[in-house]
MARPAKOL-10569 format. One record per residue: residue number from 1; x, y, z of N, C-alpha, C, CB in turn. Coordinates in pm, 1 decimal, always signed. Glycine has a CB too. Example, Ala and Ser with C-alpha at 12.3 -4.5 7.8 and 13.67 -1.06 7.14 Angstrom:
(1,(+1319.0,-569.0,+780.0),(+1230.0,-450.0,+780.0),(+1320.0,-330.0,+780.0),(+1130.8,-447.3,+904.6)) (2,(+1285.0,-225.0,+708.0),(+1367.0,-106.0,+714.0),(+1290.0,+3.0,+787.0),(+1408.4,-59.8,+572.5)) 
***
This chain:
(1,(-1543.8,-77.9,-2875.0),(-1574.0,-120.3,-2749.6),(-1537.7,-277.5,-2705.1),(-1714.5,-93.7,-2739.1)) (2,(-1621.8,-368.1,-2858.6),(-1566.9,-469.1,-2884.6),(-1405.2,-524.2,-2848.5),(-1593.4,-460.7,-2996.5)) (3,(-1337.3,-459.3,-2901.1),(-1170.3,-488.3,-2877.0),(-1137.7,-473.0,-2783.1),(-1075.0,-426.3,-2934.4)) (4,(-1209.5,-353.6,-2706.6),(-1167.6,-319.4,-2556.4),(-1199.2,-435.9,-2482.9),(-1243.5,-191.3,-2488.7)) (5,(-1315.0,-475.8,-2490.7),(-1367.9,-613.3,-2402.4),(-1276.1,-713.8,-2435.0),(-1525.5,-674.3,-2439.3)) (6,(-1266.4,-759.9,-2542.5),(-1200.4,-850.7,-2557.0),(-1061.5,-896.0,-2474.6),(-1190.6,-834.3,-2666.0)) (7,(-999.3,-751.0,-2497.7),(-866.5,-744.1,-2439.3),(-934.5,-740.2,-2310.6),(-758.2,-619.5,-2481.4)) (8,(-960.4,-701.8,-2210.2),(-1003.7,-737.4,-2073.6),(-1079.1,-833.6,-2055.5),(-1060.5,-650.1,-2014.4)) (9,(-1119.3,-905.0,-2120.2),(-1120.6,-1030.0,-2104.8),(-1035.2,-1140.1,-2112.3),(-1183.0,-1049.0,-2155.1)) (10,(-940.4,-1121.0,-2265.1),(-810.4,-1233.6,-2251.4),(-742.4,-1185.6,-2157.4),(-707.8,-1257.9,-2375.5)) (11,(-668.2,-1046.4,-2132.0),(-615.3,-1060.7,-1976.1),(-607.3,-1120.5,-1868.8),(-635.0,-1010.8,-1927.7)) (12,(-776.9,-1092.0,-1835.7),(-819.6,-1177.1,-1661.9),(-800.8,-1312.7,-1754.5),(-1037.2,-1148.2,-1556.1)) (13,(-829.5,-1365.6,-1847.6),(-840.0,-1527.5,-1819.3),(-685.2,-1580.4,-1865.8),(-982.2,-1613.6,-1927.6)) (14,(-595.9,-1494.5,-1946.6),(-469.4,-1544.7,-1925.4),(-346.2,-1553.6,-1791.6),(-426.2,-1485.0,-2015.2)) (15,(-425.4,-1432.9,-1747.0),(-381.2,-1423.0,-1568.4),(-414.5,-1561.0,-1544.2),(-483.1,-1301.7,-1446.4)) (16,(-524.6,-1575.4,-1507.5),(-594.8,-1652.6,-1406.0),(-483.7,-1785.1,-1500.4),(-815.7,-1651.9,-1401.4)) (17,(-508.0,-1810.8,-1595.1),(-469.3,-1993.7,-1605.6),(-363.2,-1995.3,-1603.1),(-501.9,-2089.8,-1725.7)) (18,(-225.8,-1852.3,-1632.8),(-96.3,-1873.3,-1538.1),(-40.9,-1919.0,-1418.3),(-63.0,-1800.7,-1521.5)) (19,(-175.0,-1830.2,-1362.0),(-167.8,-1826.7,-1202.8),(-221.3,-1996.7,-1155.2),(-293.5,-1681.1,-1131.9)) (20,(-322.4,-2046.3,-1238.1),(-353.5,-2173.4,-1211.9),(-225.4,-2243.1,-1248.6),(-478.2,-2220.8,-1284.7)) (21,(-156.5,-2283.6,-1351.0),(-36.7,-2371.2,-1375.5),(+81.6,-2339.5,-1313.0),(-5.2,-2377.5,-1505.7)) (22,(+116.1,-2202.0,-1218.0),(+187.8,-2174.9,-1162.9),(+193.5,-2248.5,-1006.6),(+177.2,-2056.2,-1184.4)) (23,(+49.7,-2236.5,-969.8),(+26.4,-2308.8,-849.5),(+8.0,-2466.5,-859.1),(-91.6,-2250.3,-789.7)) (24,(-66.0,-2499.9,-973.5),(-41.0,-2676.8,-939.0),(+100.2,-2721.5,-983.2),(-157.6,-2788.0,-1034.5)) (25,(+194.8,-2663.5,-1061.7),(+336.0,-2678.1,-1068.7),(+406.1,-2685.7,-958.6),(+388.0,-2589.0,-1131.8)) (26,(+398.0,-2549.5,-924.1),(+503.4,-2459.9,-803.8),(+477.2,-2427.7,-715.2),(+553.6,-2353.6,-816.7)) (27,(+368.0,-2419.3,-664.5),(+280.8,-2433.8,-536.4),(+287.5,-2237.9,-510.2),(+376.0,-2566.3,-378.7)) (28,(+270.7,-2167.1,-644.0),(+345.3,-2088.9,-644.5),(+256.3,-1948.0,-698.4),(+460.0,-2144.4,-717.6)) (29,(+177.2,-1834.5,-638.4),(+76.7,-1741.2,-720.4),(+193.2,-1680.5,-811.7),(-22.7,-1611.9,-618.7)) (30,(+91.2,-1656.6,-893.7),(+108.9,-1562.7,-1008.0),(+140.7,-1406.0,-891.0),(-66.7,-1560.7,-1134.9)) (31,(+124.6,-1354.3,-811.8),(+130.3,-1248.5,-736.7),(+295.7,-1276.1,-683.1),(-0.9,-1244.1,-620.1)) (32,(+300.3,-1401.0,-587.2),(+487.4,-1448.0,-571.3),(+519.2,-1433.0,-691.4),(+545.0,-1616.6,-522.4)) (33,(+527.1,-1510.5,-789.0),(+622.8,-1536.1,-895.9),(+629.0,-1375.1,-935.0),(+567.7,-1655.6,-1026.2)) (34,(+528.0,-1269.2,-946.1),(+570.6,-1116.3,-1053.8),(+643.3,-1060.4,-920.2),(+401.3,-980.9,-1136.3)) (35,(+672.0,-1105.4,-793.1),(+707.8,-1044.4,-722.7),(+890.0,-1054.0,-685.9),(+612.7,-1071.5,-635.9)) (36,(+894.1,-1163.4,-742.0),(+1006.2,-1242.1,-728.3),(+1111.1,-1231.8,-881.4),(+943.7,-1400.9,-692.7)) (37,(+1026.9,-1229.3,-968.9),(+1111.6,-1139.4,-1097.0),(+1093.2,-1012.7,-1049.1),(+1050.0,-1147.0,-1267.9)) (38,(+1044.4,-918.3,-1030.9),(+1058.4,-767.4,-1014.3),(+1181.5,-778.1,-933.0),(+927.2,-681.0,-939.7)) (39,(+1246.3,-853.9,-781.1),(+1326.8,-863.0,-740.7),(+1461.6,-878.7,-804.2),(+1292.6,-921.3,-683.2)) (40,(+1415.1,-991.0,-873.7),(+1559.4,-1030.0,-941.6),(+1598.7,-944.2,-1081.1),(+1554.5,-1200.3,-985.9)) (41,(+1500.6,-895.9,-1140.4),(+1568.2,-778.8,-1196.6),(+1582.3,-660.5,-1185.1),(+1552.2,-767.1,-1271.8)) (42,(+1577.0,-647.9,-1048.9),(+1679.9,-501.1,-986.4),(+1772.9,-585.5,-923.4),(+1603.4,-368.2,-854.8)) (43,(+1811.3,-663.0,-947.5),(+1923.3,-695.5,-892.6),(+1929.6,-777.6,-796.3),(+1975.6,-608.7,-861.1)) (44,(+1827.1,-832.0,-708.0),(+1792.7,-916.0,-594.8),(+1739.8,-827.0,-458.2),(+1927.3,-1004.2,-560.7)) (45,(+1690.1,-656.2,-490.4),(+1683.2,-606.1,-414.8),(+1560.1,-482.2,-462.5),(+1814.2,-588.5,-377.0)) (46,(+1466.9,-459.0,-364.8),(+1385.7,-323.2,-404.9),(+1362.0,-243.4,-255.1),(+1215.4,-365.6,-489.7)) (47,(+1338.7,-87.6,-265.8),(+1253.6,-35.2,-182.1),(+1094.7,-65.5,-188.5),(+1278.4,+91.7,-194.6)) (48,(+1028.4,-85.6,-48.9),(+902.6,-104.9,-102.5),(+788.2,-66.7,-107.8),(+880.5,-168.4,-89.1)) (49,(+866.2,+52.9,-139.2),(+809.5,+166.7,-258.9),(+799.6,+138.3,-389.7),(+889.2,+283.0,-272.1)) (50,(+914.5,+70.2,-410.0),(+952.2,+119.9,-575.6),(+907.8,-40.5,-611.8),(+1162.9,+184.1,-627.7)) (51,(+879.2,-125.8,-469.6),(+789.3,-261.5,-553.1),(+683.0,-255.2,-606.0),(+750.8,-366.0,-484.5)) (52,(+614.8,-157.9,-471.7),(+464.1,-161.5,-561.1),(+462.1,-105.7,-626.4),(+349.1,-137.5,-527.4)) (53,(+500.9,+4.3,-644.6),(+535.2,+59.8,-814.0),(+560.4,-53.4,-915.5),(+685.6,+157.2,-824.6)) (54,(+629.7,-82.6,-909.9),(+687.3,-228.5,-999.1),(+547.9,-311.0,-1008.3),(+830.4,-342.4,-898.5)) (55,(+494.1,-332.0,-933.4),(+431.4,-409.9,-916.3),(+280.3,-413.7,-911.6),(+479.3,-438.6,-841.9)) (56,(+258.5,-267.8,-958.7),(+124.7,-202.5,-998.3),(-10.0,-166.2,-894.3),(+73.5,-297.1,-1100.0)) (57,(+65.4,-233.5,-740.7),(-35.3,-249.3,-628.8),(-14.0,-133.3,-557.0),(-21.8,-377.0,-538.1)) (58,(-111.8,-134.7,-437.6),(-67.2,-17.0,-344.8),(+49.8,-44.4,-219.0),(-206.2,+34.1,-272.9)) (59,(+97.6,+57.9,-153.6),(+200.1,-5.5,-90.8),(+121.4,-125.9,+40.2),(+305.1,+130.5,-24.9)) (60,(+4.6,-67.2,+94.9),(-23.8,-168.1,+220.4),(-29.6,-346.2,+158.1),(-203.6,-114.6,+299.3)) (61,(-73.4,-367.0,+15.8),(-68.1,-469.3,-18.4),(+61.7,-536.9,-75.5),(-156.0,-466.8,-82.4)) (62,(+134.7,-433.9,-97.8),(+290.6,-492.8,-104.9),(+334.4,-594.0,+29.6),(+405.8,-347.4,-104.8)) (63,(+291.7,-484.4,+73.8),(+341.5,-477.7,+284.6),(+299.2,-650.5,+288.9),(+180.1,-327.4,+450.5)) (64,(+184.4,-713.6,+263.6),(+129.3,-805.2,+295.9),(+197.1,-910.6,+265.9),(+25.5,-803.3,+260.4)) (65,(+211.2,-870.0,+72.8),(+251.9,-946.6,+5.3),(+377.5,-1016.8,+20.1),(+241.3,-899.1,-80.5)) (66,(+465.2,-930.4,+40.9),(+652.4,-937.4,+87.4),(+610.2,-1015.8,+240.8),(+766.5,-720.0,+118.3)) (67,(+559.1,-980.2,+322.0),(+522.7,-1087.5,+469.5),(+503.3,-1193.1,+424.6),(+393.7,-1065.1,+567.2)) (68,(+453.8,-1233.7,+346.6),(+403.8,-1351.8,+329.6),(+490.0,-1500.6,+229.7),(+274.8,-1300.7,+271.2)) (69,(+605.1,-1388.0,+164.0),(+668.8,-1424.3,+69.9),(+765.1,-1441.4,+217.8),(+693.6,-1327.9,-77.6)) (70,(+821.5,-1371.6,+248.3),(+925.7,-1361.8,+414.3),(+826.5,-1483.6,+496.2),(+916.0,-1144.7,+532.8)) (71,(+765.3,-1536.0,+475.4),(+761.8,-1651.1,+573.7),(+755.4,-1765.5,+548.9),(+681.1,-1650.4,+644.9)) (72,(+771.3,-1738.1,+369.4),(+814.7,-1896.7,+296.3),(+1000.1,-1914.1,+293.1),(+743.6,-1899.2,+89.6)) (73,(+1023.2,-1793.7,+320.9),(+1191.4,-1816.1,+291.5),(+1209.9,-1734.1,+172.8),(+1247.5,-1986.3,+256.2)) (74,(+1118.8,-1702.6,+87.1),(+1125.1,-1659.9,-43.0),(+1219.1,-1490.3,-86.3),(+960.0,-1657.7,-76.3)) (75,(+1230.2,-1405.5,+32.0),(+1279.6,-1267.4,+63.9),(+1283.9,-1239.3,+232.4),(+1175.1,-1156.3,-13.9)) (76,(+1330.7,-1130.6,+208.1),(+1354.3,-1078.2,+334.6),(+1321.8,-929.8,+358.7),(+1487.3,-1101.4,+363.1)) (77,(+1303.9,-862.8,+476.3),(+1291.4,-767.8,+460.4),(+1430.9,-652.1,+575.0),(+1134.7,-771.9,+475.2)) (78,(+1493.0,-535.3,+501.7),(+1570.6,-489.0,+504.6),(+1602.4,-348.7,+587.9),(+1577.3,-501.3,+406.2)) (79,(+1628.9,-311.1,+623.0),(+1650.4,-159.1,+696.2),(+1744.4,-94.2,+541.7),(+1776.3,-167.4,+896.3)) (80,(+1661.2,+25.6,+558.6),(+1762.6,+93.6,+466.7),(+1882.4,+122.0,+532.3),(+1714.3,+219.9,+409.8)) (81,(+2044.4,+151.0,+512.8),(+2102.5,+198.9,+530.6),(+2131.8,+322.3,+594.9),(+2114.4,+178.1,+472.4)) (82,(+2108.5,+379.2,+480.8),(+2118.5,+562.3,+488.9),(+2003.5,+575.7,+517.9),(+2156.1,+666.2,+354.4)) (83,(+1868.5,+581.3,+536.3),(+1756.0,+620.8,+579.5),(+1658.1,+471.6,+638.5),(+1693.9,+709.8,+451.8)) (84,(+1647.1,+473.8,+797.0),(+1594.2,+366.1,+871.9),(+1461.0,+348.6,+837.6),(+1607.1,+383.1,+1011.3)) (85,(+1408.9,+494.8,+791.9),(+1226.2,+444.6,+755.8),(+1188.5,+356.4,+626.5),(+1123.5,+593.6,+722.2)) (86,(+1303.8,+407.9,+554.0),(+1270.7,+303.2,+438.0),(+1287.9,+137.8,+455.4),(+1365.0,+341.4,+320.2)) (87,(+1212.1,+65.7,+414.0),(+1279.0,-65.5,+408.1),(+1285.0,-140.9,+241.1),(+1188.7,-164.2,+519.8)) (88,(+1350.9,-251.5,+222.8),(+1355.3,-295.3,+132.4),(+1319.5,-437.4,+165.4),(+1460.5,-261.3,+75.9)) (89,(+1275.9,-482.7,+13.3),(+1248.6,-645.6,-21.9),(+1387.0,-694.0,-92.2),(+1101.4,-672.4,-142.9)) (90,(+1437.6,-797.4,-35.8),(+1563.4,-849.7,-78.6),(+1498.9,-1043.5,-81.3),(+1717.1,-792.7,+60.2)) (91,(+1554.6,-1056.1,-236.7),(+1568.1,-1203.0,-267.0),(+1649.3,-1304.0,-213.8),(+1595.3,-1213.3,-374.7)) (92,(+1579.9,-1417.5,-119.1),(+1678.9,-1484.7,-67.6),(+1739.2,-1546.2,-197.8),(+1633.1,-1582.8,+44.0)) (93,(+1813.0,-1690.2,-161.6),(+1837.5,-1778.4,-255.2),(+1757.3,-1875.0,-265.7),(+1941.9,-1821.4,-247.7)) (94,(+1601.3,-1925.9,-148.3),(+1533.4,-1989.9,-156.2),(+1444.6,-1934.5,-296.7),(+1487.9,-2004.7,-29.7)) (95,(+1407.7,-1802.9,-269.5),(+1353.2,-1724.0,-351.4),(+1377.2,-1725.1,-514.1),(+1384.7,-1615.5,-299.3)) (96,(+1515.1,-1728.6,-516.3),(+1552.5,-1712.3,-651.9),(+1576.1,-1877.5,-713.3),(+1697.3,-1608.5,-657.4)) (97,(+1559.1,-1990.6,-628.5),(+1551.6,-2092.2,-678.2),(+1429.6,-2159.9,-722.8),(+1606.5,-2146.8,-613.1)) (98,(+1285.8,-2062.9,-635.3),(+1158.2,-2083.7,-698.3),(+1150.2,-2025.0,-793.1),(+1057.1,-2059.8,-638.2)) (99,(+1194.6,-1954.5,-819.3),(+1209.0,-1847.0,-976.5),(+1215.0,-1924.8,-1032.4),(+1320.2,-1743.1,-1025.2)) (100,(+1358.5,-1965.7,-1057.6),(+1435.1,-2064.9,-1097.2),(+1342.1,-2159.8,-1188.7),(+1497.9,-2132.3,-974.2)) (101,(+1271.4,-2221.7,-1062.5),(+1216.9,-2346.7,-1080.7),(+1069.9,-2306.6,-1206.3),(+1169.7,-2415.0,-903.4)) (102,(+1063.7,-2214.7,-1132.5),(+879.8,-2161.9,-1216.8),(+872.1,-2087.2,-1358.8),(+786.4,-2023.9,-1110.2)) (103,(+1024.1,-2031.7,-1351.3),(+1022.4,-1974.8,-1480.6),(+990.0,-1998.0,-1619.5),(+1102.6,-1952.9,-1489.9)) (104,(+1049.0,-2163.2,-1639.1),(+1000.1,-2226.8,-1742.5),(+806.3,-2266.3,-1797.6),(+1080.5,-2342.5,-1711.1)) (105,(+764.0,-2272.2,-1681.9),(+639.4,-2285.3,-1650.6),(+543.4,-2146.7,-1689.2),(+642.8,-2322.2,-1504.0)) (106,(+596.3,-2016.8,-1662.8),(+514.1,-1917.4,-1670.8),(+572.0,-1885.9,-1824.3),(+523.7,-1801.8,-1543.8)) (107,(+650.1,-1878.6,-1910.6),(+720.4,-1865.4,-2006.9),(+683.9,-1946.2,-2084.7),(+831.4,-1866.5,-1989.3)) (108,(+658.9,-2128.5,-2064.4),(+557.7,-2172.5,-2141.3),(+406.9,-2133.5,-2192.3),(+551.1,-2256.0,-2095.7)) (109,(+339.9,-2071.0,-2069.9),(+227.4,-2032.2,-2055.7),(+205.9,-1915.5,-2174.9),(+211.7,-1993.3,-1911.7)) (110,(+295.1,-1777.7,-2148.2),(+273.8,-1715.3,-2222.8),(+318.8,-1696.0,-2374.3),(+284.0,-1651.7,-2164.4)) (111,(+373.4,-1825.4,-2394.5),(+384.7,-1860.4,-2544.8),(+253.2,-1899.1,-2558.4),(+493.3,-1975.4,-2593.4)) (112,(+230.1,-2005.6,-2547.0),(+101.3,-2084.6,-2564.0),(-41.6,-1964.5,-2556.4),(+96.9,-2214.1,-2421.8)) (113,(-42.0,-1891.2,-2446.8),(-121.4,-1790.5,-2436.4),(-148.3,-1613.4,-2534.0),(-83.9,-1782.3,-2311.5)) (114,(-26.5,-1617.9,-2528.3),(-18.2,-1504.9,-2574.3),(+67.4,-1484.4,-2707.6),(+22.6,-1435.3,-2473.1)) (115,(+212.6,-1502.5,-2722.1),(+303.1,-1475.9,-2765.5),(+238.6,-1578.7,-2923.8),(+439.8,-1505.0,-2660.4)) (116,(+247.5,-1686.3,-2932.3),(+267.8,-1748.4,-3076.2),(+135.0,-1644.9,-3122.1),(+247.9,-1956.3,-3097.4)) (117,(+67.7,-1612.0,-3105.5),(-54.4,-1525.9,-3169.9),(-59.7,-1380.9,-3219.0),(-150.6,-1522.4,-3079.5)) (118,(+109.2,-1360.1,-3175.6),(+133.6,-1221.9,-3243.8),(+211.0,-1248.3,-3372.3),(+219.5,-1116.7,-3147.0)) (119,(+278.0,-1348.5,-3405.3),(+337.9,-1391.1,-3494.8),(+434.0,-1264.0,-3541.1),(+242.1,-1450.1,-3588.9)) (120,(+399.8,-1189.7,-3706.2),(+532.8,-1090.3,-3734.2),(+451.5,-959.5,-3709.5),(+616.5,-1098.6,-3912.0)) (121,(+361.4,-929.7,-3572.7),(+303.6,-821.0,-3602.6),(+420.2,-803.6,-3423.5),(+91.3,-808.8,-3636.6)) (122,(+450.3,-831.9,-3393.3),(+551.3,-899.6,-3252.7),(+542.3,-787.0,-3231.0),(+714.4,-978.8,-3247.2)) (123,(+685.0,-685.2,-3365.6),(+697.9,-495.5,-3267.3),(+611.9,-435.0,-3290.4),(+811.9,-373.1,-3298.6)) (124,(+494.7,-460.6,-3379.3),(+406.0,-337.1,-3373.0),(+283.4,-361.9,-3202.0),(+297.8,-337.5,-3563.0)) (125,(+290.5,-477.1,-3179.1),(+174.0,-472.3,-3044.8),(+323.8,-399.1,-2914.3),(+80.4,-715.0,-2985.2)) (126,(+453.0,-447.1,-2936.9),(+563.6,-394.5,-2860.6),(+534.2,-240.5,-2851.4),(+708.0,-428.8,-2930.4)) (127,(+476.2,-172.6,-2986.6),(+501.5,-11.2,-3016.9),(+380.5,+65.7,-2966.1),(+519.9,+25.1,-3186.7)) (128,(+283.8,-19.4,-2970.4),(+120.9,+3.5,-2960.6),(+99.3,+28.3,-2813.2),(+21.8,-135.5,-3014.0)) (129,(+183.6,-56.8,-2706.1),(+153.2,-103.7,-2571.7),(+206.1,+67.6,-2552.7),(+246.6,-267.8,-2489.9)) (130,(+363.6,+50.1,-2559.4),(+414.4,+213.0,-2554.5),(+406.7,+303.1,-2575.6),(+470.1,+250.7,-2574.2)) (131,(+327.7,+309.8,-2685.1),(+255.2,+458.5,-2709.8),(+73.1,+436.8,-2603.6),(+223.5,+483.6,-2948.1)) (132,(+89.7,+326.3,-2581.5),(-50.0,+407.6,-2479.9),(-1.9,+395.7,-2330.3),(-233.4,+309.8,-2490.0)) (133,(+106.1,+327.5,-2284.0),(+182.1,+372.2,-2153.0),(+249.5,+526.1,-2191.6),(+316.3,+246.0,-2108.4)) (134,(+309.2,+597.0,-2279.2),(+323.2,+714.1,-2319.7),(+211.9,+801.1,-2269.9),(+336.9,+711.5,-2452.7)) (135,(+107.8,+782.7,-2365.8),(-30.0,+875.7,-2337.0),(-41.5,+873.6,-2184.6),(-185.0,+809.4,-2410.9)) (136,(-40.2,+766.3,-2148.0),(-67.0,+726.2,-2036.3),(+18.6,+845.9,-1888.9),(-16.1,+559.9,-2053.9)) (137,(+160.7,+846.3,-1938.3),(+228.6,+892.3,-1860.2),(+190.5,+1044.1,-1841.5),(+351.8,+861.2,-1896.2)) (138,(+166.8,+1074.0,-1991.8),(+177.5,+1213.5,-2022.9),(+48.1,+1301.8,-2000.1),(+219.0,+1223.0,-2163.7)) (139,(-22.9,+1207.6,-1965.9),(-184.4,+1252.1,-1908.7),(-137.9,+1275.4,-1749.4),(-334.8,+1099.2,-1928.4)) (140,(-100.2,+1228.0,-1682.7),(-42.1,+1228.6,-1566.3),(+84.7,+1348.5,-1547.1),(+3.6,+1084.7,-1550.7)) (141,(+124.7,+1371.0,-1603.9),(+234.8,+1499.7,-1639.0),(+159.5,+1605.0,-1647.5),(+322.8,+1495.1,-1778.2)) (142,(+47.9,+1597.0,-1736.3),(-57.0,+1745.9,-1760.0),(-175.7,+1740.5,-1676.5),(-124.1,+1766.0,-1924.9)) (143,(-200.9,+1656.6,-1590.8),(-278.3,+1705.7,-1451.6),(-267.4,+1780.8,-1389.8),(-284.9,+1656.2,-1368.9)) (144,(-389.9,+1872.3,-1330.5),(-335.6,+1921.2,-1260.7),(-299.8,+1958.1,-1128.3),(-346.9,+1956.3,-1294.1)) (145,(-222.7,+2025.1,-1094.1),(-149.1,+1990.2,-996.9),(-42.1,+1902.2,-990.9),(-213.7,+1960.1,-929.0)) (146,(+9.9,+1867.1,-1075.6),(+117.4,+1801.3,-1125.5),(+269.1,+1816.5,-1207.3),(+60.6,+1748.6,-1177.3)) (147,(+225.2,+1986.0,-1211.4),(+326.9,+2041.9,-1281.5),(+329.6,+2091.6,-1410.7),(+404.9,+1971.4,-1280.1)) (148,(+203.2,+2010.2,-1475.4),(+253.7,+2037.5,-1626.0),(+95.6,+2042.5,-1695.3),(+374.6,+1891.1,-1700.6)) (149,(+30.5,+2095.4,-1627.7),(-91.4,+2187.9,-1656.1),(-191.2,+2261.2,-1551.5),(-175.1,+2110.0,-1730.6)) (150,(-291.8,+2355.0,-1633.3),(-373.6,+2410.5,-1507.5),(-486.3,+2364.2,-1499.0),(-395.9,+2545.8,-1499.2)) 
***
């Protein structure tokens, strides 16, 4: 339990610190930064549902977040060409510029507060987190009503 609690505290405090640094240096919250990263990594466009899943937040929270980013000109919403009910968040040039400007601050923070402590165990740590995620995925597949278990 001590390791679990330390993990939770470290995660929370690292995220807070990264958020503070992004806001102070770029007037960009970590939540906004994450949206911009997710869009950029997807080629500049994601459906709102896909974006919510990638951000690990509810669709309604994702919609409000995208609205705030759109009000600043960092993203825009577009309807799907094939299904008008589906909406997409699209990274704008202003959003890409904000991401490009903030990335060094964010990456430096990750190095200072996380990566430098991994040392030679980086590959083992990555495998550990992949194993945890795989176990979670398997537990969802085996859940009743999900087709994998009874």
